[in-house]
SERO-4910 file (N, C-alpha, C, O; in steps of 0.05 Angstrom, whole numbers):
BEGIN
 pado doro    nc1    nc2    nc3   cac1   cac2   cac3    cc1    cc2    cc3    oc1    oc2    oc3
  Met    A    344    116   -882    324     95   -880    324     83   -851    303     78   -840
  Lys    A    348     79   -841    351     68   -814    338     86   -793    326     76   -774
  Asn    A    342    113   -796    330    132   -777    300    131   -778    287    136   -757
  Lys    A    288    125   -801    259    125   -803    247    102   -786    224    103   -778
  Ile    A    262     81   -782    253     58   -766    260     62   -737    243     56   -720
  Val    A    284     73   -731    293     76   -704    277     97   -689    270     93   -666
  Ile    A    272    120   -701    258    142   -688    230    134   -679    223    138   -656
  Pro    A    214    123   -697    187    114   -687    188     93   -665    171     92   -647
  Phe    A    208     75   -667    211     55   -647    216     67   -619    203     60   -600
  Phe    A    235     86   -618    241     99   -592    218    117   -583    212    119   -559
  Leu    A    204    129   -602    181    145   -595    159    127   -583    146    135   -563
  Phe    A    155    104   -595    135     85   -584    143     76   -556    126     75   -538
  Leu    A    168     69   -551    178     61   -525    174     83   -504    166     78   -482
  Phe    A    180    108   -512    178    130   -494    149    135   -487    143    138   -463
  Leu    A    131    135   -506    103    140   -501     89    117   -486     72    122   -469
  Ser    A     97     93   -492     84     70   -478     93     69   -449     79     58   -432
  Gly    A    116     81   -443    125     82   -415    108    101   -398    107     98   -374
  Cys    A     94    120   -411     77    139   -397     51    126   -388     38    136   -369
  Val    A     42    105   -401     17     93   -395     16     83   -366     -4     86   -353
  Gly    A     37     70   -357     38     60   -330     36     81   -309     25     77   -287
  Val    A     47    105   -315     46    127   -295     18    136   -290     11    143   -268
  Ser    A      1    137   -311    -26    147   -308    -43    129   -290    -62    138   -279
  Ser    A    -35    103   -288    -51     85   -271    -44     88   -241    -56     74   -224
  Lys    A    -25    104   -235    -18    109   -207    -39    124   -192    -39    123   -167
  Gly    A    -57    137   -205    -78    152   -192    -69    181   -187    -47    189   -194
  Ile    A    -86    195   -174    -81    223   -170    -59    227   -149    -60    215   -128
  Phe    A    -39    242   -156    -15    247   -139      0    221   -132     14    221   -111
  Gly    A     -3    200   -148     12    176   -143      3    161   -118     20    149   -104
  Thr    A    -22    160   -112    -32    147    -87    -30    117    -89    -33    103    -69
  Gly    A    -26    105   -113    -24     77   -115    -50     63   -121    -51     38   -126
  Val    A    -72     77   -122    -98     66   -129   -109     82   -152   -110    107   -151
  Ser    A   -117     68   -173   -127     82   -197   -152     98   -190   -170     87   -177
  Val    A   -154    122   -200   -177    139   -196   -202    126   -206   -224    128   -193
  Ala    A   -201    112   -228   -224     99   -240   -235     77   -222   -260     73   -222
  Phe    A   -219     63   -208   -228     41   -191   -230     48   -162   -242     32   -146
  Asp    A   -221     71   -154   -221     78   -125   -249     88   -117   -259    106   -130
  Pro    A   -261     75    -97   -288     83    -89   -289    109    -73   -310    120    -68
  Arg    A   -265    120    -65   -265    145    -50   -271    168    -70   -266    166    -94
  Ser    A   -282    190    -59   -287    213    -76   -259    225    -84   -239    219    -70
  Val    A   -258    240   -105   -233    252   -113   -222    270    -91   -198    271    -87
  Gly    A   -240    285    -78   -231    302    -56   -218    286    -33   -198    295    -22
  Thr    A   -230    263    -26   -218    246     -5   -191    235    -15   -173    233      1
  Gln    A   -189    228    -40   -164    218    -51   -142    239    -49   -120    233    -42
  Val    A   -150    264    -55   -130    286    -54   -122    291    -25    -99    294    -19
  Asp    A   -142    291     -6   -136    295     22   -117    273     32    -97    278     46
  Asp    A   -123    248     25   -106    225     33    -78    228     21    -58    222     35
  Ser    A    -77    236     -4    -51    239    -17    -34    261     -3    -10    257      1
  Ile    A    -47    283      4    -32    304     18    -23    295     45      0    300     53
  Met    A    -40    280     59    -32    269     85     -9    250     82     10    250     98
  Gln    A    -10    233     61     11    213     56     37    227     51     58    220     62
  Lys    A     37    248     34     62    262     27     73    276     52     97    277     56
  Asn    A     55    288     67     63    302     92     76    283    111     97    288    123
  Leu    A     63    260    116     73    240    134    100    229    124    119    226    140
  Ser    A    102    222     98    127    212     87    150    232     91    172    224     98
  Ala    A    144    257     86    165    278     89    174    280    118    198    282    124
  Arg    A    155    280    136    161    282    165    177    258    175    196    261    191
  Ile    A    170    234    165    185    210    173    213    211    162    232    205    176
  Leu    A    216    221    137    243    223    125    260    244    140    284    240    143
  Leu    A    247    266    148    262    287    163    271    277    190    291    285    200
  Leu    A    255    259    202    262    248    228    288    232    226    306    236    243
  Asp    A    289    215    206    314    199    202    312    187    174    293    174    167
  Lys    A    334    190    159    334    180    131    333    150    129    325    139    109
  Lys    A    341    136    150    340    107    150    312     96    147    308     73    139
  Tyr    A    292    112    155    264    103    153    253    102    124    232     91    119
  Leu    A    268    114    106    260    114     78    255     86     68    235     81     54
  Leu    A    272     67     75    269     39     66    256     21     87    245      0     80
  Ser    A    257     29    112    248     10    133    220     14    143    209     -3    156
  Val    A    208     37    137    181     43    146    163     50    122    170     67    105
  Asn    A    139     37    121    119     43    100     95     54    113     88     48    136
  Ser    A     82     72     99     57     84    109     36     84     87     43     86     63
  Lys    A     11     83     94    -11     84     76    -34    100     89    -39     95    113
  Val    A    -46    118     74    -69    133     85    -93    127     69    -93    129     44
  Leu    A   -115    118     82   -140    112     70   -162    126     86   -167    119    109
  Asp    A   -176    145     74   -198    159     87   -190    171    114   -206    170    133
  Gly    A   -166    182    115   -157    195    140   -146    175    160   -137    184    181
  Arg    A   -146    150    154   -136    130    172   -107    123    163   -102    118    139
  Ile    A    -88    123    181    -60    119    175    -52     91    184    -57     82    206
  Phe    A    -39     76    165    -29     49    171      2     50    168     12     59    148
  Leu    A     16     41    189     45     41    189     55     12    190     45     -4    206
  Thr    A     74      5    173     87    -21    174    117    -17    171    126      4    163
  Gly    A    132    -38    176    161    -37    172    175    -46    197    164    -60    214
  Lys    A    201    -38    199    218    -47    221    234    -23    232    244     -7    216
  Val    A    236    -21    258    253     -1    271    271    -15    291    267    -38    298
  Asp    A    291      0    301    311    -12    319    301    -17    348    309    -36    361
  Asn    A    283      1    358    274     -2    386    246      9    389    235     23    372
  Pro    A    233      2    412    206     10    417    201     41    418    180     50    411
  Glu    A    222     56    426    219     85    428    215     97    400    199    115    397
  Glu    A    228     86    380    225     95    352    196     89    343    184    106    329
  Lys    A    186     66    350    159     59    342    138     78    354    120     87    340
  Leu    A    142     85    380    124    104    393    127    132    380    107    146    377
  Lys    A    151    140    374    156    166    361    142    168    334    130    189    328
  Leu    A    143    147    319    129    147    293     99    147    296     85    160    280
  Thr    A     88    133    316     60    133    321     51    162    329     30    171    318
  Lys    A     66    174    346     59    202    355     60    221    331     42    238    328
  Met    A     80    218    314     82    234    290     58    231    271     48    250    260
  Ala    A     49    206    268     26    200    251      1    214    262    -15    225    247
  Trp    A     -2    214    288    -26    227    300    -25    257    297    -45    270    297
  Glu    A     -1    269    294      2    297    291     -5    308    263     -7    332    259
  Ile    A     -8    289    244    -15    297    216    -43    308    216    -62    294    226
  Ser    A    -47    331    205    -74    343    203    -93    325    187    -87    316    165
  Gly    A   -117    320    199   -137    304    186   -137    274    194   -153    259    183
  Thr    A   -119    267    212   -117    238    220   -141    230    236   -148    243    256
  Arg    A   -154    208    227   -177    197    241   -169    174    260   -180    171    281
  Ser    A   -149    159    251   -138    137    268   -111    129    257   -103    135    235
  Val    A    -96    115    275    -69    105    267    -67     76    275    -73     69    298
  Arg    A    -60     60    256    -54     31    262    -25     27    258    -15     29    235
  Asn    A    -11     20    279     18     17    278     25    -13    279     24    -26    300
  Asp    A     33    -24    256     41    -52    254     72    -53    250     82    -73    239
  Ile    A     86    -33    260    115    -33    257    127    -53    277    118    -55    300
  Lys    A    147    -68    268    160    -89    285    188    -79    293    200    -62    279
  Ile    A    197    -90    315    224    -84    324    244   -102    309    239   -126    307
  Lys    A    265    -90    298    284   -105    282    298   -127    298    304   -125    322
  Glu    A    304   -148    283    320   -170    294    343   -174    274    345   -160    254
  Glu    A    359   -193    280    381   -199    262    370   -207    234    351   -222    232
  Phe    A    383   -197    213    374   -202    186    375   -231    179    395   -245    184
  Asn    A    353   -241    167    351   -269    159    343   -270    130    320   -265    123
  Phe    A    362   -276    112    357   -275     84    335   -295     76    317   -288     60
  Lys    A    335   -319     88    315   -339     81    287   -329     88    268   -332     73
  Gln    A    284   -316    112    258   -306    120    249   -283    102    226   -282     95
  Ser    A    267   -265     95    261   -243     78    252   -252     50    233   -242     39
  Ala    A    266   -273     40    258   -284     14    231   -297     15    215   -294     -3
  Lys    A    225   -311     37    199   -324     40    177   -303     42    155   -306     30
  Asp    A    182   -280     56    162   -259     58    156   -246     31    133   -240     25
  Ile    A    177   -243     15    173   -232    -12    157   -251    -29    140   -242    -45
  Leu    A    163   -277    -27    148   -297    -42    118   -297    -34    101   -298    -51
  Ile    A    113   -296     -8     85   -295      1     70   -271    -10     48   -273    -19
  Thr    A     83   -247     -8     71   -223    -19     65   -226    -48     44   -218    -58
  Ser    A     84   -236    -63     81   -240    -92     58   -259    -99     43   -255   -117
  Gln    A     57   -281    -84     36   -301    -88      8   -289    -83    -11   -293    -98
  Leu    A      6   -273    -61    -20   -261    -55    -27   -240    -76    -50   -238    -85
  Arg    A     -8   -224    -84    -13   -203   -104    -23   -216   -130    -43   -207   -142
  Thr    A    -11   -238   -138    -19   -252   -162    -47   -264   -159    -63   -262   -178
  Ala    A    -52   -275   -136    -79   -287   -131   -101   -265   -133   -122   -270   -143
  Leu    A    -95   -242   -122   -115   -220   -122   -119   -210   -151   -142   -204   -159
  Ile    A    -98   -208   -166   -100   -199   -194   -117   -218   -211   -134   -210   -227
  Phe    A   -113   -244   -207   -128   -264   -223   -156   -270   -212   -172   -283   -226
  Asn    A   -163   -261   -189   -190   -265   -178   -208   -243   -189   -204   -219   -183
  Lys    A   -228   -250   -205   -245   -231   -219   -264   -217   -199   -276   -196   -206
  Asn    A   -267   -227   -175   -285   -214   -155   -271   -193   -138   -283   -182   -120
  Ile    A   -245   -189   -144   -229   -171   -127   -216   -149   -145   -205   -155   -166
  Lys    A   -218   -124   -136   -204   -102   -150   -176   -100   -137   -173    -86   -117
  Ala    A   -157   -114   -148   -130   -117   -136   -116    -90   -132   -100    -87   -114
  Thr    A   -122    -70   -148   -109    -44   -146   -116    -30   -120   -103    -10   -113
  Asn    A   -138    -38   -107   -147    -25    -82   -133    -35    -57   -140    -28    -35
  Tyr    A   -112    -53    -60   -100    -65    -37    -70    -62    -37    -57    -63    -58
  Gln    A    -59    -58    -13    -30    -57     -8    -24    -81     10    -39    -87     29
  Ile    A     -3    -95      3      5   -119     18     33   -117     29     51   -109     15
  Asp    A     36   -123     55     62   -125     67     63   -152     82     44   -160     94
  Thr    A     86   -165     81     90   -190     95    114   -188    113    135   -178    105
  Tyr    A    112   -197    138    134   -196    157    132   -222    174    112   -226    188
  Lys    A    153   -238    172    154   -264    187    129   -281    182    117   -291    201
  Lys    A    122   -284    157    100   -300    148     73   -290    157     53   -305    156
  Lys    A     71   -265    167     46   -252    173     40   -232    151     56   -215    145
  Ile    A     16   -235    140      8   -217    118     -8   -194    129    -28   -198    143
  Tyr    A     -1   -170    121    -16   -146    128    -28   -136    102    -14   -129     84
  Val    A    -55   -134    102    -69   -125     78    -84   -100     85   -100    -99    104
  Tyr    A    -79    -79     69    -93    -53     73   -108    -46     47    -97    -50     25
  Gly    A   -132    -36     50   -146    -28     25   -175    -22     30   -185    -20     52
  Ile    A   -189    -19      7   -217    -13      7   -232    -34     -9   -225    -38    -32
  Ala    A   -252    -47      3   -268    -67    -10   -294    -54    -19   -306    -38     -4
  Ile    A   -304    -62    -42   -330    -52    -52   -352    -65    -35   -371    -51    -28
  Thr    A   -350    -91    -29   -370   -105    -14   -357   -122      8   -333   -126      7
  Ser    A   -373   -131     27   -362   -148     48   -353   -175     36   -335   -188     46
  Asp    A   -367   -184     14   -359   -208      1   -331   -206    -11   -315   -225     -9
  Glu    A   -324   -182    -22   -297   -178    -33   -277   -178    -10   -255   -190    -13
  Lys    A   -284   -166     12   -266   -166     36   -261   -195     45   -238   -202     50
  Asp    A   -282   -211     47   -279   -238     55   -262   -254     35   -246   -272     43
  Glu    A   -265   -248      9   -251   -262    -12   -221   -256    -10   -204   -273    -14
  Val    A   -214   -231     -4   -186   -223     -1   -173   -238     22   -151   -249     20
  Ile    A   -187   -239     45   -177   -253     69   -174   -282     63   -154   -295     71
  Lys    A   -194   -294     49   -193   -322     42   -168   -328     24   -154   -347     29
  Glu    A   -164   -311      4   -140   -315    -14   -114   -314      2    -96   -329     -2
  Ala    A   -113   -295     22    -89   -292     38    -84   -317     55    -61   -326     58
  Lys    A   -105   -328     66   -103   -351     84    -95   -376     69    -85   -396     80
  Glu    A   -101   -377     43    -95   -400     26    -66   -402     17    -57   -422      7
  Ile    A    -50   -380     22    -22   -380     14     -7   -399     33    -11   -399     57
  Leu    A     10   -416     22     25   -435     37     44   -422     57     57   -402     50
  Asp    A     46   -432     81     64   -423    102     56   -397    116     72   -386    131
  Val    A     33   -387    111     24   -362    124     16   -368    152     -1   -385    157
  Lys    A     27   -353    172     21   -357    200     -5   -342    208    -21   -352    223
  Asp    A     -8   -317    197    -31   -301    205    -37   -280    183    -19   -273    168
  Val    A    -62   -271    182    -70   -250    163    -82   -228    180   -102   -232    194
  Ile    A    -70   -205    178    -80   -181    192    -91   -163    170    -77   -150    155
  Ala    A   -118   -161    170   -131   -146    149   -142   -120    160   -157   -119    179
  Ser    A   -134    -98    147   -145    -72    153   -158    -62    128   -149    -45    114
  Ile    A   -181    -75    122   -196    -69     98   -221    -54    105   -238    -64    120
  Leu    A   -224    -30     93   -247    -14     97   -268    -21     76   -261    -28     53
  Leu    A   -293    -20     83   -315    -23     64   -322      5     53   -320     25     67
  Val    A   -331      5     28   -339     31     16   -360     45     33   -359     69     36
  Asn    A   -378     30     45   -399     42     61   -388     55     87   -402     71     99
  Asp    A   -364     48     95   -351     59    119   -336     85    114   -328     98    132
  Leu    A   -333     92     88   -318    116     81   -335    141     88   -359    140     88
  Arg    A   -320    162     95   -334    187    102   -349    198     78   -373    203     79
  Ile    A   -335    201     55   -347    211     31   -341    192      9   -318    185      3
  Lys    A   -363    183     -4   -360    163    -25   -362    176    -52   -373    198    -56
  Lys    A   -350    162    -72   -352    171   -100   -381    167   -109   -393    147   -102
  Asp    A   -391    186   -124   -419    184   -134   -422    163   -155   -444    159   -165
***
């Protein structure tokens, strides 16, 4: 009798865990296919570029696995994170340009300084507050945006359906307490090479 209750319970837990994976989008790009305004072909191209870039960065040095983030949108590469010196930053920029299909590279990588727990905690809090604000704002498709915060500067990357949505995202970011600056790299659907039908 006990097995009849336990087995369905574990089966339910196992299957419900799969639901979240499907929302990752094609090849785990982080944007749901249903909400992504890019064509499926462009999503696949960006995903391949993303995996290629991530692999090359990891091969360059394993320490970059946690310290450098990259995002590819419509052939445009966005780099964020922290490195030890300017030469590393230049090396990563050059590597990004060498990826086949690259249209542009935006390098927002910062040079590391001494670790400051208070600052890191504040940056995480700012990112969480903005993510929550985007999710609760009905005029914004929150899944289309990636957020990074460094020293109270918010970096927002993504695709907006309309210019009003882009303005709304920037407005939400500027309303977060203690934010010094908002650097938005938000593409409009009309600016994409190939749009979803």
